[in-house]
Every structure is written in C-alpha cells, then in structure tokens.
PLY file of the C-alpha trace (Angstrom):
ply
format ascii 1.0
element vertex 296
property float x
property float y
property float z
element edge 295
property int vertex1
property int vertex2
end_header
28.81 216.12 158.73
27.40 213.08 157.23
26.21 212.84 153.46
22.75 212.00 155.54
22.32 214.78 157.60
18.82 217.00 156.47
19.88 220.92 155.66
16.13 222.18 155.16
13.56 221.72 152.67
14.52 224.56 150.20
18.39 223.63 150.06
17.25 219.98 148.94
15.01 221.14 146.66
17.75 222.88 144.86
20.58 220.98 145.76
23.11 219.40 143.34
25.46 217.49 145.46
23.98 214.14 146.47
21.52 214.80 143.52
21.29 212.71 140.37
20.24 215.71 138.39
23.03 215.85 136.28
23.08 212.39 135.33
19.16 211.91 134.41
19.27 215.17 132.44
20.87 213.69 129.20
17.51 211.60 128.90
15.11 213.94 130.08
16.52 216.38 126.98
16.10 213.55 124.97
12.45 212.98 125.60
11.66 216.83 125.31
13.72 216.68 121.96
11.61 213.91 120.72
8.40 215.48 122.21
9.37 218.60 120.29
10.29 216.44 117.03
6.06 214.67 117.45
4.80 218.20 117.99
6.58 219.21 114.68
5.30 215.71 113.16
1.56 216.32 114.20
1.82 220.35 112.78
3.19 219.34 109.29
0.80 216.55 109.31
-2.30 218.52 110.48
-1.18 221.47 107.53
-0.78 219.22 104.76
-3.63 216.86 105.51
-5.74 218.73 107.71
-5.75 215.61 110.33
-4.71 216.37 113.81
-2.95 213.43 115.65
-4.15 212.91 119.09
-4.65 210.58 122.02
-7.48 210.13 124.47
-6.89 210.50 128.19
-8.17 206.76 128.98
-5.48 204.92 127.98
-3.07 206.84 129.54
-5.15 206.29 133.07
-5.15 202.43 132.40
-1.40 202.40 131.53
-0.43 204.67 134.59
-2.15 202.82 137.14
-0.52 199.73 135.68
3.05 201.53 135.56
2.77 202.88 139.04
2.06 199.19 140.61
5.37 198.13 138.80
6.89 201.06 139.83
6.00 200.78 143.56
7.11 196.83 143.55
10.51 197.91 141.97
11.01 200.73 144.63
10.21 198.55 147.75
12.54 195.91 145.84
15.25 198.37 145.69
14.69 199.86 149.15
14.99 196.49 150.87
18.29 195.46 149.38
19.62 198.94 150.74
18.20 198.61 153.98
19.91 194.84 154.28
22.78 196.27 153.14
22.98 198.94 156.04
21.99 196.47 158.54
24.71 194.52 157.66
27.36 196.89 157.60
25.97 198.14 161.01
26.69 194.33 161.66
30.47 194.46 160.52
30.97 197.42 162.55
29.51 196.38 166.05
31.17 192.72 165.77
34.16 194.54 165.14
34.03 196.68 168.33
32.60 192.94 170.40
35.98 191.43 169.07
38.16 193.89 170.29
36.42 194.18 173.59
36.38 190.48 174.07
40.51 190.35 172.78
41.10 193.37 175.36
38.70 192.13 178.21
40.09 187.97 178.01
43.24 188.22 176.02
46.84 188.30 177.70
47.82 191.82 179.09
50.42 191.85 176.54
50.97 195.47 175.21
52.21 194.94 171.72
49.52 192.11 171.51
46.73 194.57 172.11
48.37 197.29 169.83
48.40 194.75 167.03
44.76 193.52 167.48
42.91 196.54 167.92
44.52 197.79 164.75
44.13 194.70 162.48
40.70 195.06 163.80
40.35 198.53 162.79
41.38 197.56 159.35
38.79 195.22 158.62
35.85 197.39 158.36
38.34 199.32 155.77
38.84 196.43 153.70
35.73 195.19 154.01
34.28 198.83 152.58
37.34 198.92 149.99
36.69 195.17 148.72
32.67 195.81 148.18
33.67 198.86 146.00
36.16 197.23 143.93
38.85 199.62 145.71
42.57 198.81 146.79
43.59 200.14 150.47
44.63 204.06 151.06
46.23 206.01 153.43
43.58 204.78 156.04
45.31 201.25 156.15
48.42 202.27 156.03
47.92 204.52 158.81
46.74 201.88 161.11
49.08 198.91 160.20
51.73 200.37 158.42
52.94 200.75 154.66
54.45 197.23 154.22
51.38 195.57 156.10
49.19 197.62 153.95
50.62 196.24 150.73
50.56 192.87 151.61
46.24 193.51 152.06
46.36 195.27 148.99
47.80 192.18 147.26
45.39 189.93 148.72
43.08 188.02 146.38
40.49 188.56 149.17
41.03 191.21 151.71
38.15 190.64 154.52
39.44 187.15 154.45
43.08 187.94 154.49
42.66 190.54 157.59
40.84 187.68 159.22
43.40 185.31 158.91
45.79 187.59 160.71
43.44 188.34 163.30
43.25 184.34 163.74
46.63 184.16 163.98
46.80 186.73 166.81
44.65 184.75 168.77
45.85 181.59 168.25
49.63 183.49 169.25
47.81 184.72 172.58
46.34 181.30 172.95
49.49 179.17 172.63
52.26 181.70 173.44
50.68 184.31 175.98
48.58 181.66 177.88
44.82 183.03 176.73
42.01 181.07 178.38
40.34 178.41 176.14
36.97 179.24 176.49
37.47 183.14 175.99
39.80 182.03 172.85
36.68 180.25 171.28
34.21 182.98 172.32
36.72 185.50 170.75
36.98 183.78 167.50
33.35 182.95 167.40
33.21 187.27 166.43
35.90 187.21 164.36
33.98 184.65 162.38
30.97 186.51 162.13
32.91 189.42 160.60
33.48 187.06 157.24
29.71 185.79 157.51
28.37 189.56 157.19
31.27 190.24 154.35
29.83 187.26 152.44
26.27 188.67 152.63
27.11 192.12 151.82
28.96 190.59 148.69
25.62 188.86 147.77
23.77 191.68 147.83
26.48 193.59 145.89
27.13 190.61 142.91
23.04 190.30 142.67
21.55 193.45 141.24
17.89 193.25 140.05
16.77 191.19 137.24
17.40 192.68 134.03
14.83 191.81 132.33
12.22 193.08 134.99
14.28 196.55 134.55
14.20 196.63 130.36
10.39 195.36 130.82
9.82 198.72 133.18
11.47 200.93 131.66
10.06 199.96 127.88
6.60 200.44 129.19
8.37 204.46 130.27
9.64 205.25 127.33
6.53 204.25 125.69
4.64 206.32 128.09
6.53 209.14 127.94
6.80 209.25 123.87
3.27 208.88 123.14
2.43 211.50 126.35
2.69 214.58 123.69
-0.04 213.29 121.40
-2.24 213.34 124.94
-0.92 216.99 125.57
-1.57 218.45 122.35
-5.05 217.50 122.60
-5.23 218.96 126.22
-3.30 222.07 125.86
-3.87 225.14 123.73
-0.15 225.93 123.20
1.96 223.32 121.91
4.84 224.66 122.50
4.19 223.74 126.32
4.07 220.09 125.42
8.09 219.26 125.14
8.74 221.33 128.56
5.81 219.51 130.22
7.11 216.31 128.41
10.52 217.05 130.29
9.02 217.45 133.52
7.63 214.18 133.66
10.64 212.52 132.72
12.49 214.21 135.07
10.40 212.90 138.07
9.75 209.75 136.85
10.92 207.47 139.35
12.63 204.68 137.57
14.59 207.78 135.49
15.45 209.12 139.21
16.15 205.91 140.45
18.76 204.43 138.17
21.18 205.12 140.17
19.82 204.99 143.72
17.57 201.53 143.11
18.81 199.77 140.24
21.73 198.74 141.86
21.17 199.63 145.39
23.12 197.88 147.37
24.39 200.35 150.05
28.13 200.00 148.91
28.89 201.99 146.18
29.86 205.29 145.31
31.01 208.47 147.51
27.45 208.70 149.07
28.81 206.16 151.26
31.59 208.66 152.86
30.11 207.85 156.54
31.24 204.68 156.03
34.78 205.32 156.69
33.94 207.67 159.63
32.34 204.33 161.36
35.10 202.44 160.57
37.72 204.64 162.28
35.10 204.84 164.78
35.93 201.22 165.45
39.44 202.12 166.06
38.76 205.11 167.96
36.48 203.65 170.77
38.82 200.89 171.33
41.47 202.99 171.58
41.50 203.25 174.90
40.99 199.53 176.15
44.60 198.47 174.48
46.32 199.40 178.15
43.10 197.96 180.16
44.36 195.15 182.62
43.22 191.65 180.91
0 1
1 2
2 3
3 4
4 5
5 6
6 7
7 8
8 9
9 10
10 11
11 12
12 13
13 14
14 15
15 16
16 17
17 18
18 19
19 20
20 21
21 22
22 23
23 24
24 25
25 26
26 27
27 28
28 29
29 30
30 31
31 32
32 33
33 34
34 35
35 36
36 37
37 38
38 39
39 40
40 41
41 42
42 43
43 44
44 45
45 46
46 47
47 48
48 49
49 50
50 51
51 52
52 53
53 54
54 55
55 56
56 57
57 58
58 59
59 60
60 61
61 62
62 63
63 64
64 65
65 66
66 67
67 68
68 69
69 70
70 71
71 72
72 73
73 74
74 75
75 76
76 77
77 78
78 79
79 80
80 81
81 82
82 83
83 84
84 85
85 86
86 87
87 88
88 89
89 90
90 91
91 92
92 93
93 94
94 95
95 96
96 97
97 98
98 99
99 100
100 101
101 102
102 103
103 104
104 105
105 106
106 107
107 108
108 109
109 110
110 111
111 112
112 113
113 114
114 115
115 116
116 117
117 118
118 119
119 120
120 121
121 122
122 123
123 124
124 125
125 126
126 127
127 128
128 129
129 130
130 131
131 132
132 133
133 134
134 135
135 136
136 137
137 138
138 139
139 140
140 141
141 142
142 143
143 144
144 145
145 146
146 147
147 148
148 149
149 150
150 151
151 152
152 153
153 154
154 155
155 156
156 157
157 158
158 159
159 160
160 161
161 162
162 163
163 164
164 165
165 166
166 167
167 168
168 169
169 170
170 171
171 172
172 173
173 174
174 175
175 176
176 177
177 178
178 179
179 180
180 181
181 182
182 183
183 184
184 185
185 186
186 187
187 188
188 189
189 190
190 191
191 192
192 193
193 194
194 195
195 196
196 197
197 198
198 199
199 200
200 201
201 202
202 203
203 204
204 205
205 206
206 207
207 208
208 209
209 210
210 211
211 212
212 213
213 214
214 215
215 216
216 217
217 218
218 219
219 220
220 221
221 222
222 223
223 224
224 225
225 226
226 227
227 228
228 229
229 230
230 231
231 232
232 233
233 234
234 235
235 236
236 237
237 238
238 239
239 240
240 241
241 242
242 243
243 244
244 245
245 246
246 247
247 248
248 249
249 250
250 251
251 252
252 253
253 254
254 255
255 256
256 257
257 258
258 259
259 260
260 261
261 262
262 263
263 264
264 265
265 266
266 267
267 268
268 269
269 270
270 271
271 272
272 273
273 274
274 275
275 276
276 277
277 278
278 279
279 280
280 281
281 282
282 283
283 284
284 285
285 286
286 287
287 288
288 289
289 290
290 291
291 292
292 293
293 294
294 295
C-alpha cells in the first residue's frame, strides 16, 4: 500500500506516521512556555502596579489578513514545486518504459543484449532517485545488474549519467555489431537523452529551495503574531490559564510551522515519504520483463 493511500478521516486525524507533529512539537511547546511566561509577567505587573497589559483585537485583524495572503503565496509556491517534481518523475518512469519498448521493438534479436538493456534501463529510475536524495546504490541496483556493476555505479560522480552512458554503449553495440537500423537507433537514443533532461530538471528543483529571505520574513511575522497573541487572549478570556493552551493550538495549526517539512523544501524527492518511487522504478523492470524475449 502506498503512503498516499487514504485511510479515513479519524485515522488520518490522529495519525503520527506521515505526520509532522513530532517535528513541530518542540516549537509548539516553546510558544506555550512563552505564553505562560507572558501571562505570569502580566499578572505580576497587574499585582504590583495595578496595570493590566492587554491588546485590542483590531491590530490582529489587520495582521491576520496580511499574514494569510503571504502564507497563501508561499503555499502555492511550495505546491507548484511538488507538482512539477511529480510530473518530472512520472516522465522519468515513462521515458524508461519508452526506451525499453523502442529497444525491444526495433533492436536486435539477441537475448543477452535484450537482458542487459532492460536491466540497465530499470536501474536508471533507481539511481535517479538515489542521486536526488544524496544516497548510494542499495541492494535494488545490485539485484538488477549484479554487485560488481552496482559498485561501479556507486563510485560514479553522477550516477544517472553513468547509467545513461552504459545505455548509450549498448545502443552503439547494437548499431555497429548487431546491425540495428540507423533510424531506430536515433529514435531510441532520443528517448535516452530525454531521461537525462528529466533528471536535470529534477536537480534544478532539488537544489533551488524557496528564497531564504522570504522564509525568514514570514517566520518573523508569525513569531511576533503568536508571541503577542497572549496579550489579546488575556483581554478576551476570563481564565488566563487557558491562554498557553490556546496559543499552542494556534502554533500547532500554523501553516508555516506545519509547512516546514512539506513546503520549505518541497521538491518531491526527499525522505521516506517517497517510498512509492521505489515501486514505480521496480515496475519499469516488471512491465518490460515480458519483452526481453519478444521478437525484434
């Protein structure tokens, strides 16, 4: 079952797996402690000097409207990056399939050559995923091309390019030795080139996070908003002990606080959330496995 499979409202409402609650809890607790300290300081000032420190609602209404616009723009930017990354990854999977289908349909009827090109084409999505995550090849690559070739891939400076070169060498071998048609060679090699184009576009997203200055400004705005919120709540609530809890609730559901892992570096490539990418890469091999012995 994919991580993205929906599991029902209540199960997702209280789910921890896939949730960023554990990551934002420290920030939520800090805001709660700050709110408790503000309430304590306000009570002390009121006791000693008979002056109650509080803020009216009006400033928060204007600040909330401005903050909402900024967060909408940031959320849209993050989602656009995620969606573009998903389309590019789908392109890698589809181009891998197109490459193999073209090689099987127009390539030489040599079983060893077909076996190699299918396996190396199936390796490409794996190494693309690993390269984008900054990881090295695992047993998945070794199971496709063997431990020795997996070590060669692991030592390459840029793993997708290394695999693309091997695919190119196999096509060149088919053209020169196994008499592959020249026009078919050009068409299949074009599919191989598109794989590198997709990887380059993915790397552009992965290495270009949202502007840091923009992130800093929004976080400062949110920090000031939440830290001054207790002064408003103390004026609106009869029981000051509720103020820290309400402040923590607002901090917990803050889009920027909760969007740190999902939107600040939303590239669609990192972390265990993308386990389904492994399944898609495996399907490249499974989907073409039946083609290896098909007539050329």
